[in-house]
BALUM-813455 format. One line per 4 residues: number of its first residue (from 1); their letters; for each residue x, y, z of N, C-alpha, C. Coordinates in Angstrom, 3 decimals, m for minus. Example, Ala and Ser with C-alpha at 12.3 -4.5 7.8 and 13.67 -1.06 7.14 Angstrom:
1> AS> 13.190:m5.690:7.800:12.300:m4.500:7.800:13.200:m3.300:7.800 ~ 12.850:m2.250:7.080:13.670:m1.060:7.140:12.900:0.030:7.870
***
This chain:
1> MIRQ> 115.698:m1.376:132.486:115.854:m0.648:133.731:114.482:m0.486:134.391 ~ 114.433:m0.702:135.683:113.194:m0.544:136.446:113.293:0.732:137.265 ~ 112.233:1.520:137.224:112.221:2.772:137.992:110.813:3.061:138.495 ~ 110.732:3.922:139.504:109.438:4.350:140.021:108.810:5.323:139.028
5> IDLN> 107.488:5.291:138.954:106.747:6.171:138.052:105.970:7.170:138.892 ~ 106.005:8.429:138.477:105.308:9.513:139.164:104.073:9.891:138.355 ~ 102.882:9.549:138.859:101.652:9.863:138.129:101.340:11.352:138.122 ~ 102.035:12.137:138.949:101.860:13.587:138.896:102.576:14.193:137.694
9> NIAQ> 103.488:13.443:137.116:104.161:13.853:135.887:103.257:13.424:134.733 ~ 102.666:14.395:134.042:101.665:14.109:132.999:102.225:13.185:131.922 ~ 103.444:13.412:131.491:104.023:12.578:130.432:104.160:11.130:130.898 ~ 104.626:10.927:132.126:104.754:9.565:132.648:103.384:8.913:132.816
13> AKAV> 102.438:9.670:133.355:101.090:9.132:133.561:100.449:8.742:132.232 ~ 100.597:9.578:131.218:100.018:9.260:129.903:100.674:8.029:129.292 ~ 101.975:7.895:129.454:102.676:6.726:128.911:102.158:5.445:129.561 ~ 101.963:5.474:130.874:101.447:4.299:131.580:100.016:4.009:131.141
17> YELQ> 99.189:5.039:131.093:97.777:4.867:130.729:97.633:4.302:129.319 ~ 98.398:4.821:128.382:98.320:4.331:126.999:98.797:2.883:126.902 ~ 99.848:2.543:127.627:100.326:1.162:127.633:99.288:0.244:128.276 ~ 98.648:0.723:129.333:97.594:m0.058:129.989:96.475:m0.376:129.005
21> QLAY> 96.039:0.616:128.241:94.964:0.391:127.270:95.366:m0.661:126.240 ~ 96.586:m0.578:125.766:97.080:m1.528:124.768:97.190:m2.938:125.349 ~ 97.817:m3.060:126.499:98.058:m4.382:127.091:96.761:m5.059:127.526 ~ 95.862:m4.304:128.147:94.621:m4.919:128.616:93.651:m5.216:127.479
25> SVEA> 93.879:m4.647:126.310:93.087:m5.037:125.138:93.356:m6.498:124.792 ~ 94.586:m6.947:125.020:94.923:m8.360:124.797:94.188:m9.227:125.816 ~ 94.200:m8.822:127.087:93.470:m9.594:128.099:91.991:m9.656:127.756 ~ 91.453:m8.568:127.241:90.033:m8.542:126.877:89.695:m9.622:125.852
29> TYLG> 90.621:m9.925:124.956:90.357:m10.990:123.979:90.283:m12.347:124.676 ~ 91.108:m12.575:125.693:91.036:m13.830:126.452:89.716:m13.937:127.210 ~ 89.272:m12.802:127.745:88.073:m12.793:128.577:86.791:m12.713:127.758 ~ 86.904:m12.320:126.505:85.725:m12.211:125.652:84.893:m10.972:125.908
33> TRDI> 85.479:m9.968:126.552:84.771:m8.714:126.811:85.777:m7.589:127.040 ~ 85.389:m6.387:126.627:86.203:m5.205:126.920:85.708:m4.506:128.185 ~ 84.708:m5.084:128.807:84.129:m4.494:130.009:84.919:m4.933:131.244 ~ 86.188:m4.522:131.278:87.048:m4.807:132.425:87.577:m3.475:132.959
37> PPLQ> 87.780:m3.383:134.265:88.138:m2.093:134.870:89.284:m1.329:134.199 ~ 90.409:m1.954:133.855:91.491:m1.156:133.265:91.121:m0.490:131.933 ~ 90.196:m1.100:131.196:89.795:m0.509:129.913:88.667:0.499:130.077 ~ 87.977:0.455:131.211:86.888:1.401:131.470:87.368:2.631:132.242
41> ETFE> 88.526:2.538:132.846:89.067:3.609:133.683:89.418:4.840:132.847 ~ 88.968:6.003:133.280:89.337:7.244:132.593:90.757:7.635:132.988 ~ 91.360:8.487:132.194:92.708:8.951:132.516:92.710:9.680:133.854 ~ 91.684:10.485:134.094:91.611:11.251:135.339:91.518:10.317:136.551
45> AFQT> 90.690:9.285:136.459:90.569:8.327:137.565:91.882:7.575:137.759 ~ 92.495:7.190:136.656:93.777:6.491:136.724:94.817:7.350:137.436 ~ 94.888:8.612:137.053:95.930:9.489:137.584:95.765:9.758:139.082 ~ 94.564:9.576:139.601:94.341:9.846:141.024:94.275:8.571:141.867
49> CDEV> 94.603:7.425:141.282:94.577:6.183:142.065:95.676:6.233:143.129 ~ 95.527:5.407:144.141:96.461:5.452:145.273:97.551:4.388:145.203 ~ 97.844:3.910:144.010:98.844:2.861:143.848:100.254:3.430:143.712 ~ 101.217:2.597:144.052:102.623:2.863:143.768:102.915:2.167:142.444
53> FIGY> 103.583:2.861:141.531:103.871:2.300:140.212:105.368:2.193:139.986 ~ 105.762:1.050:139.417:107.120:0.918:138.906:107.013:0.523:137.439 ~ 108.001:0.949:136.666:107.980:0.665:135.241:109.281:0.057:134.764 ~ 109.184:m0.716:133.708:110.340:m1.359:133.079:110.555:m0.675:131.741
57> EKEG> 111.747:m0.138:131.544:112.077:0.541:130.292:113.121:m0.238:129.515 ~ 112.950:m0.247:128.205:113.954:m0.792:127.283:114.292:0.318:126.310 ~ 115.566:0.677:126.275:116.044:1.740:125.391:115.196:3.009:125.531 ~ 114.859:3.351:126.779:114.129:4.574:127.068:112.637:4.515:126.819
61> VLVG> 112.118:3.343:126.448:110.687:3.198:126.165:110.047:2.341:127.257 ~ 108.944:2.824:127.814:108.218:2.086:128.839:107.541:0.870:128.201 ~ 107.875:m0.334:128.684:107.313:m1.554:128.092:106.606:m2.445:129.115 ~ 106.685:m2.111:130.398:105.998:m2.894:131.415:105.745:m2.062:132.653
65> VLGY> 104.644:m2.372:133.360:104.256:m1.594:134.541:103.653:m2.526:135.586 ~ 103.952:m2.247:136.842:103.314:m2.916:137.965:102.819:m1.833:138.912 ~ 101.541:m1.922:139.292:100.949:m0.999:140.255:100.468:m1.776:141.467 ~ 100.786:m1.282:142.664:100.403:m2.009:143.876:100.089:m1.050:145.014
69> CIKD> 99.393:m1.591:146.017:99.142:m0.902:147.276:99.606:m1.819:148.396 ~ 99.931:m1.238:149.522:100.257:m2.029:150.708:99.175:m1.753:151.738 ~ 98.479:m2.832:152.129:97.409:m2.722:153.121:97.594:m3.828:154.147 ~ 97.585:m3.457:155.406:97.679:m4.452:156.480:98.812:m5.442:156.256
73> EVID> 99.982:m4.937:155.921:101.170:m5.772:155.734:101.081:m6.718:154.537 ~ 100.188:m6.419:153.596:100.026:m7.237:152.392:100.235:m6.355:151.170 ~ 101.022:m6.853:150.218:101.169:m6.164:148.935:100.034:m6.643:148.045 ~ 99.201:m5.721:147.619:98.068:m6.041:146.752:98.381:m5.504:145.358
77> IHRL> 98.705:m6.411:144.442:99.009:m5.996:143.069:97.698:m5.687:142.365 ~ 97.560:m4.460:141.924:96.338:m4.037:141.244:96.443:m4.187:139.736 ~ 97.651:m4.067:139.225:97.836:m4.201:137.772:99.286:m4.551:137.470 ~ 99.429:m5.420:136.496:100.745:m5.824:136.007:100.562:m6.085:134.524
81> FVHP> 101.215:m5.281:133.703:101.010:m5.422:132.261:102.279:m5.096:131.497 ~ 102.355:m5.685:130.299:103.526:m5.565:129.436:103.046:m5.263:128.024 ~ 103.802:m4.447:127.316:103.495:m4.167:125.912:103.466:m5.497:125.157 ~ 102.428:m5.738:124.347:102.320:m7.023:123.641:103.542:m7.390:122.803
85> AFFG> 104.246:m6.421:122.263:105.439:m6.716:121.459:106.579:m7.275:122.315 ~ 106.446:m7.165:123.644:107.500:m7.617:124.552:107.064:m8.800:125.416 ~ 105.923:m9.425:125.073:105.487:m10.617:125.803:106.585:m11.673:125.736 ~ 106.723:m12.441:126.803:107.666:m13.552:126.820:109.111:m13.167:127.066
89> QQIA> 109.360:m11.904:127.416:110.734:m11.454:127.638:111.063:m11.259:129.123 ~ 110.279:m11.876:129.996:110.540:m11.874:131.446:110.384:m10.501:132.096 ~ 109.671:m9.592:131.450:109.494:m8.241:131.994:108.571:m8.263:133.203 ~ 107.446:m8.968:133.109:106.526:m9.059:134.248:107.230:m9.707:135.439
93> RALL> 108.005:m10.721:135.172:108.749:m11.408:136.232:109.729:m10.449:136.909 ~ 110.440:m9.660:136.131:111.404:m8.705:136.695:110.703:m7.668:137.568 ~ 109.555:m7.173:137.133:108.804:m6.192:137.921:108.321:m6.810:139.232 ~ 107.787:m8.011:139.157:107.319:m8.696:140.358:108.477:m8.943:141.326
97> QEVE> 109.598:m9.391:140.816:110.762:m9.640:141.670:111.278:m8.355:142.309 ~ 111.178:m7.246:141.602:111.611:m5.960:142.162:110.783:m5.604:143.389 ~ 109.486:m5.784:143.305:108.620:m5.498:144.452:108.928:m6.460:145.591 ~ 109.055:m7.731:145.281:109.323:m8.727:146.319:110.685:m8.524:146.982
101> RHVH> 111.653:m8.045:146.243:113.002:m7.845:146.779:113.018:m6.751:147.849 ~ 112.224:m5.732:147.664:112.250:m4.587:148.571:111.213:m4.662:149.679 ~ 110.210:m5.480:149.490:109.134:m5.553:150.471:108.880:m7.026:150.781 ~ 109.248:m7.466:151.962:109.114:m8.880:152.335:107.785:m9.100:153.053
105> RKVV> 106.739:m9.129:152.263:105.397:m9.322:152.791:104.645:m10.287:151.896 ~ 103.487:m10.705:152.395:102.617:m11.530:151.561:102.162:m10.689:150.368 ~ 102.047:m11.336:149.208:101.614:m10.660:147.982:100.325:m11.320:147.518 ~ 99.331:m10.502:147.162:98.082:m11.020:146.607:97.824:m10.368:145.259
109> VMTG> 97.104:m11.103:144.411:96.770:m10.596:143.083:95.530:m11.321:142.585 ~ 94.796:m10.675:141.690:93.608:m11.253:141.090:93.711:m11.067:139.585 ~ 93.265:m12.071:138.825:93.235:m11.955:137.369:92.034:m12.714:136.835 ~ 91.662:m12.420:135.615:90.587:m13.163:134.973:91.014:m14.607:134.765
113> SQNQ> 90.169:m15.540:135.173:90.516:m16.963:135.074:90.749:m17.402:133.637 ~ 90.077:m16.767:132.697:90.234:m17.129:131.290:91.550:m16.624:130.708 ~ 92.236:m15.759:131.427:93.539:m15.269:130.976:94.591:m16.292:131.407 ~ 94.641:m17.386:130.679:95.523:m18.488:131.052:97.008:m18.118:131.079
117> PAVR> 97.499:m17.246:130.195:98.906:m16.847:130.342:99.190:m16.197:131.703 ~ 98.265:m15.366:132.196:98.460:m14.729:133.502:98.363:m15.760:134.624 ~ 97.385:m16.655:134.539:97.231:m17.696:135.560:98.501:m18.544:135.632 ~ 98.999:m18.976:134.486:100.233:m19.778:134.461:101.419:m18.989:135.014
121> FYLK> 101.482:m17.698:134.679:102.571:m16.846:135.164:102.595:m16.819:136.694 ~ 101.447:m16.534:137.310:101.423:m16.429:138.770:101.749:m17.768:139.433 ~ 101.231:m18.859:138.892:101.556:m20.173:139.456:103.054:m20.459:139.334 ~ 103.635:m20.122:138.195:105.069:m20.353:137.976:105.925:m19.505:138.921
125> QGFE> 105.408:m18.347:139.321:106.150:m17.459:140.220:105.964:m17.827:141.687 ~ 105.293:m18.944:141.958:105.161:m19.412:143.330:103.891:m18.998:144.041 ~ 102.947:m18.412:143.324:101.666:m18.053:143.928:100.809:m19.307:144.047 ~ 99.924:m19.312:145.041:98.956:m20.395:145.150:97.563:m19.823:144.888
129> LLKV> 96.745:m20.614:144.222:95.373:m20.212:143.932:94.556:m20.319:145.208 ~ 93.949:m19.200:145.622:93.131:m19.189:146.834:91.684:m19.534:146.541 ~ 91.137:m18.885:145.507:89.727:m19.110:145.179:89.440:m18.592:143.782 ~ 88.330:m19.064:143.243:87.817:m18.598:141.961:86.400:m18.107:142.222
133> VETS> 86.106:m16.893:141.753:84.801:m16.281:141.984:84.159:m15.967:140.642 ~ 82.897:m16.340:140.505:82.129:m15.995:139.308:81.447:m14.655:139.563 ~ 81.543:m13.738:138.601:80.916:m12.428:138.754:79.536:m12.432:138.112 ~ 78.791:m11.367:138.358:77.453:m11.244:137.772:77.509:m11.042:136.262
137> TNLS> 78.681:m10.699:135.744:78.827:m10.501:134.295:79.434:m11.731:133.618 ~ 79.336:m12.882:134.287:79.822:m14.161:133.749:81.335:m14.216:133.559 ~ 82.053:m13.383:134.271:83.507:m13.496:134.293:83.902:m14.331:135.499 ~ 84.984:m15.026:135.360:85.531:m15.818:136.445:86.845:m15.162:136.873
141> LSFF> 86.983:m14.881:138.163:88.179:m14.226:138.689:88.952:m15.186:139.580 ~ 90.244:m15.279:139.351:91.122:m16.133:140.150:91.935:m15.266:141.102 ~ 91.922:m15.634:142.386:92.641:m14.906:143.423:93.829:m15.745:143.880 ~ 94.997:m15.116:143.926:96.245:m15.802:144.265:96.930:m15.111:145.436
145> QKKP> 97.773:m15.867:146.141:98.638:m15.276:147.161:99.996:m15.951:147.124 ~ 100.982:m15.201:147.573:102.337:m15.725:147.717:102.843:m15.255:149.069 ~ 103.201:m16.199:149.896:103.682:m15.862:151.232:105.146:m15.464:151.162 ~ 105.576:m14.577:152.068:106.984:m14.152:152.051:107.909:m15.304:152.404
149> RD> 109.104:m15.232:151.836:110.131:m16.219:152.184:110.676:m15.900:153.561 ~ 111.041:m16.923:154.288:111.598:m16.710:155.641:112.956:m16.075:155.594
***
C-alpha cells in the first residue's frame, strides 16, 4: 500500500529516517564513501526538509520511500530508497509510478553514477541521461529527466 507520509508525526518521520540510513548505506558501498548527503543529514534537518513524501508499506511495515519537490512545473525527486531486504520487488517502480500518475509533469532525478542498479532503474523507467558531473570529492553524479506523456 502506498500512502503519504507526515514528517510532523515523529513516529513516521523516525521510520523514514531510519530506513533512509539503512538503504543509503548500500548506495555508499557502490560509491565507495559514506560521505553522501542522506547519510550526513541529521534527523532534525531531515524532519524540516520541504519535500513531499510517499511510502510503500508491506504488512504495515514501511519498506520504500520517495521524496520530491515540485519547482517550476518539474517534479524533482530528491530521494527514492527501498529496504535492502525488499530490493528487486518493484517497490521503487511502484512509488515512481504513483507520483507520475497524479502529476503529469517532467520528472528529474540525480544519482551517483557508480550506483549502477539505480542508473539502470532510471533508464528502464524511461528516463534519459542528461549529463554526468564530476564533484570535487571524486564522485560522479548522473542527472536524468523523463518528459511527461502526452
